[in-house]
Wavefront OBJ file of the C-alpha trace (Angstrom):
o trace
v 26.497 -7.776 20.098
v 29.643 -9.802 19.322
v 29.286 -13.577 19.089
v 32.219 -16.013 18.750
v 31.430 -18.847 16.397
v 32.761 -22.365 16.776
v 35.048 -23.862 14.085
v 32.130 -25.878 12.704
v 29.406 -23.405 11.913
v 26.374 -24.304 14.000
v 23.658 -22.467 12.102
v 20.920 -23.254 14.646
v 23.082 -22.040 17.547
v 23.868 -18.838 15.698
v 20.272 -18.227 14.837
v 19.374 -18.483 18.516
v 21.184 -15.288 19.280
v 19.409 -13.790 22.270
v 19.334 -10.092 21.299
v 15.978 -8.522 20.308
v 15.861 -4.970 18.980
v 12.443 -3.436 19.312
v 10.753 -0.069 19.139
v 7.625 1.460 20.590
v 5.482 3.726 18.429
v 1.983 5.061 18.133
v 0.103 8.307 18.642
v 0.862 11.055 21.152
v 0.039 10.163 24.801
v -0.712 6.507 24.038
v 1.737 5.608 26.858
v 4.865 4.498 25.076
v 7.371 5.884 27.619
v 5.238 4.614 30.499
v 5.133 1.148 29.000
v 8.907 1.000 28.663
v 9.298 2.328 32.178
v 6.923 -0.329 33.434
v 8.894 -3.073 31.589
v 12.136 -1.884 33.157
v 10.665 -1.448 36.621
v 8.662 -4.674 36.856
v 11.491 -6.772 35.396
v 13.733 -5.269 38.119
v 16.319 -3.853 35.712
v 16.293 -0.307 37.172
v 18.736 0.792 39.835
v 17.461 2.356 43.060
v 19.191 5.706 42.357
v 17.388 5.905 38.995
v 14.069 5.339 40.731
v 14.965 8.002 43.291
v 15.802 10.451 40.527
v 12.487 9.735 38.804
v 10.568 10.233 42.070
v 12.291 13.622 42.635
v 11.486 14.638 39.026
v 7.893 13.541 39.487
v 7.607 15.569 42.699
v 9.013 18.679 40.962
v 6.260 18.320 38.371
v 3.620 18.204 41.063
v 3.004 14.449 40.931
v 3.254 11.657 43.467
v 5.212 8.471 43.485
v 7.316 7.655 40.389
v 6.254 8.618 36.873
v 7.855 5.694 35.060
v 7.714 7.528 31.731
v 10.615 9.680 32.985
v 12.917 6.661 32.847
v 13.053 7.145 29.084
v 12.315 10.861 28.602
v 15.900 11.992 28.919
v 15.898 15.469 27.340
v 15.048 18.396 29.632
v 12.431 19.555 27.069
v 10.854 16.089 27.135
v 10.593 16.066 30.930
v 9.137 19.567 31.038
v 6.556 18.893 28.358
v 5.875 15.314 29.224
v 6.442 14.147 25.674
v 9.081 12.190 23.732
v 10.993 14.162 21.120
v 14.159 12.264 20.362
v 14.555 8.458 20.020
v 15.577 7.183 23.414
v 17.391 3.841 23.605
v 17.214 1.615 26.691
v 18.908 -1.689 27.381
v 17.760 -4.446 29.677
v 17.874 -8.236 29.920
v 16.021 -11.193 31.340
v 17.421 -14.717 31.801
v 16.017 -15.647 28.392
v 16.949 -12.677 26.164
v 18.628 -9.272 25.902
v 16.771 -6.247 24.589
v 17.493 -2.897 23.020
v 14.386 -0.693 23.076
v 13.907 2.406 20.960
v 11.313 4.733 22.426
v 10.090 6.694 19.435
v 8.104 9.992 19.501
v 4.439 10.016 18.654
v 4.075 13.513 17.201
v 3.618 13.721 13.489
v 6.484 16.188 13.109
v 8.854 13.635 14.601
v 7.882 10.784 12.293
v 11.394 10.916 10.767
v 12.760 10.066 14.247
v 10.481 7.058 14.326
v 11.769 5.871 10.941
v 15.308 6.153 12.339
v 14.489 4.005 15.352
v 12.709 1.440 13.198
v 15.591 0.963 10.776
v 17.336 -1.702 12.899
v 14.358 -3.152 14.794
v 13.255 -6.809 14.703
v 9.912 -6.080 16.305
v 7.630 -3.053 16.673
v 5.246 -2.411 19.536
v 2.451 -0.195 18.289
v 0.425 1.296 21.155
v -3.243 2.250 20.773
v -5.234 4.187 23.362
v -8.293 2.037 24.026
v -10.449 5.215 24.138
v -9.350 6.471 20.719
v -8.724 3.301 18.738
v -6.696 3.137 15.550
v -5.698 6.658 14.461
v -3.882 8.109 11.465
v -0.555 8.050 13.343
v -1.168 4.384 14.231
v -1.554 3.617 10.525
v 1.476 5.764 9.641
v 3.758 3.968 12.040
v 2.439 0.539 11.040
v 3.054 1.442 7.387
v 6.635 2.576 8.124
v 7.212 -0.625 10.108
v 6.063 -2.609 7.122
v 8.109 -0.509 4.704
v 11.244 -1.077 6.792
v 10.647 -4.822 6.718
v 9.972 -5.240 10.451
v 8.586 -8.753 10.374
v 6.995 -8.853 13.820
v 4.450 -6.404 15.162
v 2.708 -6.322 18.558
v -0.379 -4.093 18.922
v -0.748 -3.187 22.616
v -4.210 -1.774 23.354
v -3.241 0.437 26.305
v -5.304 2.216 28.935
v -7.866 -0.586 29.007
v -8.603 0.385 32.598
v -10.151 3.583 31.255
v -12.735 1.618 29.314
v -13.518 -0.783 32.166
v -11.567 -3.609 30.568
v -14.268 -3.921 27.891
v -13.532 -7.046 25.754
v -15.827 -5.723 23.011
v -13.716 -2.494 22.699
v -10.527 -4.580 22.480
v -11.954 -6.820 19.734
v -13.228 -3.774 17.768
v -9.746 -2.217 17.763
v -8.224 -5.550 16.856
v -10.587 -5.935 13.869
v -9.901 -2.337 12.700
v -6.156 -2.888 12.781
v -6.319 -6.322 11.149
v -8.273 -4.796 8.272
v -5.517 -2.218 7.764
v -2.602 -4.603 8.330
v -3.938 -7.049 5.740
v -2.803 -4.615 3.046
v 0.710 -4.370 4.518
v 3.669 -6.718 4.379
v 3.346 -7.811 7.937
v 2.446 -11.445 8.674
v 3.148 -11.821 12.410
v 0.867 -9.574 14.506
v 0.093 -10.113 18.203
v -2.606 -8.248 20.159
v -2.381 -7.585 23.876
v -4.850 -5.653 26.131
v -2.914 -3.743 28.797
v -2.530 -0.890 31.225
v 1.024 0.334 31.282
v 0.262 2.722 34.177
v -1.090 -0.067 36.420
v 1.150 -2.838 35.064
v -1.577 -5.113 33.747
v -0.334 -7.689 31.185
v 3.043 -5.978 30.848
v 5.161 -8.263 33.025
v 2.486 -9.748 35.233
v -0.823 -11.170 34.016
v -3.827 -9.009 34.768
v -6.710 -10.176 36.933
v -9.028 -7.912 34.889
v -8.696 -9.851 31.620
v -9.987 -13.346 32.321
v -11.342 -13.178 28.761
v -7.809 -12.856 27.331
v -5.834 -16.093 26.828
v -2.643 -14.709 25.296
v 0.758 -13.968 26.818
v 1.930 -10.889 28.687
v 4.003 -8.441 26.718
v 7.289 -9.514 28.315
v 6.560 -13.197 27.712
v 5.804 -12.464 24.057
v 9.027 -10.494 23.686
v 11.037 -13.245 25.269
v 9.629 -15.936 22.968
v 9.010 -14.264 19.594
v 10.903 -16.117 16.909
v 13.334 -13.931 14.999
v 15.890 -16.593 14.040
v 14.779 -16.929 10.417
v 14.797 -13.165 9.829
v 18.537 -12.966 9.286
v 20.087 -13.504 5.810
v 22.802 -16.162 6.025
v 22.844 -16.956 2.323
v 24.345 -13.804 0.708
v 27.818 -12.980 2.121
v 28.323 -9.190 2.067
v 31.108 -7.188 3.710
v 31.098 -3.455 2.897
v 34.726 -2.374 3.519
v 34.917 0.401 6.059
v 38.629 0.552 6.514
v 41.829 -1.082 5.234
v 44.072 -2.088 8.109
v 47.892 -1.971 7.636
v 49.551 -1.817 11.015
v 53.079 -2.389 9.592
v 54.297 -3.478 13.015
v 57.231 -5.709 13.804
v 54.839 -8.532 14.586
v 52.734 -8.002 11.391
v 54.943 -6.237 8.841
v 52.941 -7.426 5.819
v 49.441 -7.722 7.361
v 46.724 -6.060 5.281
v 43.056 -6.655 5.993
v 39.677 -5.300 4.978
v 37.673 -4.271 8.052
v 33.956 -3.695 8.448
v 30.708 -5.073 9.711
v 29.351 -8.095 7.870
v 26.039 -7.043 6.414
v 24.803 -10.564 5.602
v 25.906 -14.159 5.202
v 28.926 -16.098 6.452
v 32.643 -15.830 5.582
v 35.014 -18.744 6.214
v 38.780 -19.061 6.024
v 39.563 -20.616 2.618
v 36.423 -19.247 0.914
v 36.919 -17.755 -2.518
v 35.740 -14.143 -2.534
v 35.276 -11.380 -5.050
v 36.139 -7.724 -4.434
v 33.566 -5.399 -5.969
v 33.473 -3.301 -8.080
v 36.881 -4.363 -9.459
v 35.801 -8.025 -9.722
v 39.252 -9.321 -8.613
v 39.163 -12.796 -7.042
v 41.025 -14.037 -3.943
v 40.666 -16.359 -0.951
v 40.135 -15.594 2.744
v 43.446 -16.084 4.486
v 42.395 -15.150 8.030
v 39.529 -13.592 9.964
v 40.112 -11.578 13.095
v 38.098 -9.793 15.757
v 40.743 -7.785 17.565
v 43.516 -10.245 18.347
v 41.213 -13.259 18.181
v 41.494 -15.564 15.191
v 38.260 -17.049 13.837
v 37.666 -19.812 11.330
v 34.467 -18.080 10.256
v 32.293 -15.114 10.970
v 28.748 -14.026 10.196
v 26.527 -10.956 10.271
v 26.424 -8.730 12.267
v 29.990 -9.262 13.475
v 32.614 -6.591 12.873
v 35.738 -8.255 11.553
v 39.023 -7.819 9.707
v 39.391 -10.176 6.754
v 42.867 -10.834 5.349
v 42.991 -12.038 1.736
v 45.587 -14.058 -0.068
v 47.652 -12.076 -2.582
v 47.785 -8.322 -3.025
v 44.417 -6.926 -4.222
v 43.697 -3.227 -4.319
v 40.733 -2.707 -1.969
v 39.545 0.608 -0.493
v 36.751 1.981 1.661
v 33.471 1.656 -0.166
v 34.355 -1.647 -1.876
v 32.444 -4.835 -1.023
v 33.491 -8.449 -0.472
v 31.114 -11.172 -1.688
v 31.184 -14.613 -3.294
v 32.062 -14.916 -7.022
v 28.811 -16.717 -7.736
v 26.672 -14.558 -5.439
v 27.260 -10.889 -6.297
v 25.099 -7.886 -5.512
v 23.462 -5.895 -8.260
v 25.299 -2.932 -9.707
v 23.427 0.101 -10.970
v 23.037 3.849 -11.204
v 19.281 4.036 -11.921
v 17.401 2.763 -8.873
v 13.756 2.212 -8.066
v 13.287 3.113 -4.381
v 10.863 4.079 -1.624
v 11.867 7.323 0.019
v 10.887 8.762 3.474
v 11.405 12.527 3.323
v 12.853 13.992 6.565
v 13.310 17.705 5.926
v 11.216 20.839 6.102
v 12.268 21.753 2.563
v 10.275 19.596 0.165
v 11.930 17.044 -2.086
v 11.811 18.254 -5.692
v 12.812 16.118 -8.626
v 15.976 17.379 -10.350
v 17.768 18.663 -7.271
v 21.188 17.162 -6.548
v 22.076 15.565 -3.225
v 24.848 13.524 -1.641
v 24.025 9.869 -1.061
v 25.540 7.417 1.485
v 25.067 3.745 0.726
v 26.774 1.205 3.059
v 30.319 2.723 3.374
v 30.288 4.493 -0.011
v 29.560 8.141 -0.678
v 28.425 9.611 -3.989
v 26.063 12.140 -5.566
v 22.558 11.555 -6.729
v 19.454 13.177 -8.184
v 15.802 12.242 -7.787
v 15.000 11.868 -11.460
v 11.289 11.191 -11.043
v 8.603 10.939 -8.319
v 6.416 8.095 -9.378
v 3.819 8.477 -6.623
v 3.252 9.632 -3.053
v 1.655 7.219 -0.634
v -1.557 8.178 1.167
v -0.988 6.595 4.587
v -4.661 6.543 5.501
v -5.969 4.771 2.456
v -2.736 3.269 1.063
v -3.678 4.779 -2.298
v -1.035 6.193 -4.648
v -1.106 9.877 -5.533
v 0.506 10.029 -8.956
v -0.165 13.765 -9.367
v 2.209 14.949 -6.611
v 5.300 16.788 -7.803
v 7.213 16.757 -4.494
v 7.469 15.137 -1.095
v 6.923 17.216 2.011
v 8.247 16.503 5.507
v 7.316 12.953 6.606
v 5.892 12.064 3.212
v 6.661 8.656 1.693
v 6.901 8.097 -2.050
v 8.322 5.884 -4.758
v 11.144 7.555 -6.730
v 13.590 6.852 -9.542
v 17.061 7.725 -8.307
v 20.043 8.492 -10.489
v 23.525 8.225 -8.944
v 26.867 9.451 -10.337
v 28.667 6.303 -9.317
v 27.290 2.753 -9.473
v 25.960 1.338 -6.211
v 26.592 -2.271 -5.128
v 23.164 -3.157 -3.769
v 20.640 -5.845 -3.002
v 16.866 -5.191 -2.859
v 15.912 -4.074 0.641
v 13.648 -7.080 1.064
v 16.745 -9.288 0.679
v 19.262 -7.299 2.768
v 18.573 -4.237 4.852
v 22.134 -3.136 5.024
v 22.900 -3.184 1.303
v 19.373 -2.179 0.342
v 19.148 1.079 2.235
v 20.611 4.536 1.828
v 20.427 8.126 3.146
v 20.293 11.389 1.189
v 22.227 14.349 2.497
v 21.911 18.054 1.611
v 25.389 19.088 0.401
v 24.993 22.638 1.717
v 23.723 21.979 5.281
v 25.196 18.450 5.600
v 21.869 17.441 7.126
v 20.133 14.106 6.366
v 17.040 14.915 4.334
v 15.807 11.460 3.285
v 16.118 7.735 3.899
v 15.400 5.181 1.233
v 14.871 1.476 0.591
v 15.967 0.101 -2.777
v 13.396 -1.983 -4.610
v 15.641 -2.796 -7.568
v 16.930 -1.287 -10.784
v 14.674 1.279 -12.361
v 12.907 0.417 -15.616
l 1 2 3 4 5 6 7 8 9 10 11 12 13 14 15 16 17 18 19 20 21 22 23 24 25 26 27 28 29 30 31 32 33 34 35 36 37 38 39 40 41 42 43 44 45 46 47 48 49 50 51 52 53 54 55 56 57 58 59 60 61 62 63 64 65 66 67 68 69 70 71 72 73 74 75 76 77 78 79 80 81 82 83 84 85 86 87 88 89 90 91 92 93 94 95 96 97 98 99 100 101 102 103 104 105 106 107 108 109 110 111 112 113 114 115 116 117 118 119 120 121 122 123 124 125 126 127 128 129 130 131 132 133 134 135 136 137 138 139 140 141 142 143 144 145 146 147 148 149 150 151 152 153 154 155 156 157 158 159 160 161 162 163 164 165 166 167 168 169 170 171 172 173 174 175 176 177 178 179 180 181 182 183 184 185 186 187 188 189 190 191 192 193 194 195 196 197 198 199 200 201 202 203 204 205 206 207 208 209 210 211 212 213 214 215 216 217 218 219 220 221 222 223 224 225 226 227 228 229 230 231 232 233 234 235 236 237 238 239 240 241 242 243 244 245 246 247 248 249 250 251 252 253 254 255 256 257 258 259 260 261 262 263 264 265 266 267 268 269 270 271 272 273 274 275 276 277 278 279 280 281 282 283 284 285 286 287 288 289 290 291 292 293 294 295 296 297 298 299 300 301 302 303 304 305 306 307 308 309 310 311 312 313 314 315 316 317 318 319 320 321 322 323 324 325 326 327 328 329 330 331 332 333 334 335 336 337 338 339 340 341 342 343 344 345 346 347 348 349 350 351 352 353 354 355 356 357 358 359 360 361 362 363 364 365 366 367 368 369 370 371 372 373 374 375 376 377 378 379 380 381 382 383 384 385 386 387 388 389 390 391 392 393 394 395 396 397 398 399 400 401 402 403 404 405 406 407 408 409 410 411 412 413 414 415 416 417 418 419 420 421 422 423 424 425 426 427 428 429 430 431 432 433
């Protein structure tokens, strides 16, 4: 989303940006796709031809009416099997806020897809089947949400109609999850009893839950406070491209283009180009042909500097007195995403912000046990969907911030140089001891 800022930076106005990125996760058949379909349908953000297509697909599968889950299950294999495989993104809006929803798969073998969908989310909706309660996959997804610094979590206890809207069952599930979440880095958790299939407490309040005094799901999504989640203190611009049009109108124009990862840049600010350390000042800021006096994350901009400084893709603009850390030995949490296990000593390619390099997992410190949150220090490798703490050694220094400070400069992916496939995603904790 692109937002034009006024000449005087109104921090409060900027923080009230009305875009919420969220994901749905949980175990298989907990009703994630149906819940999203119900949100879209009851909020009247689905076109009639889409509903007609879903009704025809439902009829071909031997059902009646409209299976709302098919609004998000886009792959043919998903529709045939009635499951979610890939991460499906859906967009809708209400008068109060705009939303981007990532519908993530529930199967264990697709946990890596869930981690991908969670990487940009502000809020996670974790669904629990009221009959089954908190499962291993519920804990796994909640842990990944915590690991990826999703600050807001909403536990939707779905299919309450199948347990006769039993308040005791809802409170038992709530207590079980609160006990697990207390050991995670999640401090804002909401609990909602619902039936996605029937529409209870999704958009409209249910008549079956007179014992529940909280909001509906849509009301919670419209009002959850995410303003303070964004880092406006640490200006970071990873350079993606250097623009030199050399046109008649701009014969000498040279700008560093990219998406601002954090903070605010203003015309006249003194900046430092990393890793060279050369200093300059911001001469102009553009979005397309529009001139701005200032810009902030997550805007994509072109920043022209005074003087002639050698800047290339992979460099980073920051403030002279507020620089990222620089290092080659990193302490990181790693989510393994490939069938071939991660073995210390093997070399991989690494992509961090806009910079590519090579790396090696020098040491596996421990593997996390998702069920108990205990640390297995005896493991020698990470298998598919495992999560562990590693010491990473890179061939070129990375310009990074801890992931808890800045997602964009604190995350990376590991790529197999032979297959060119992404095999792991990591969050930097800091420099390794």
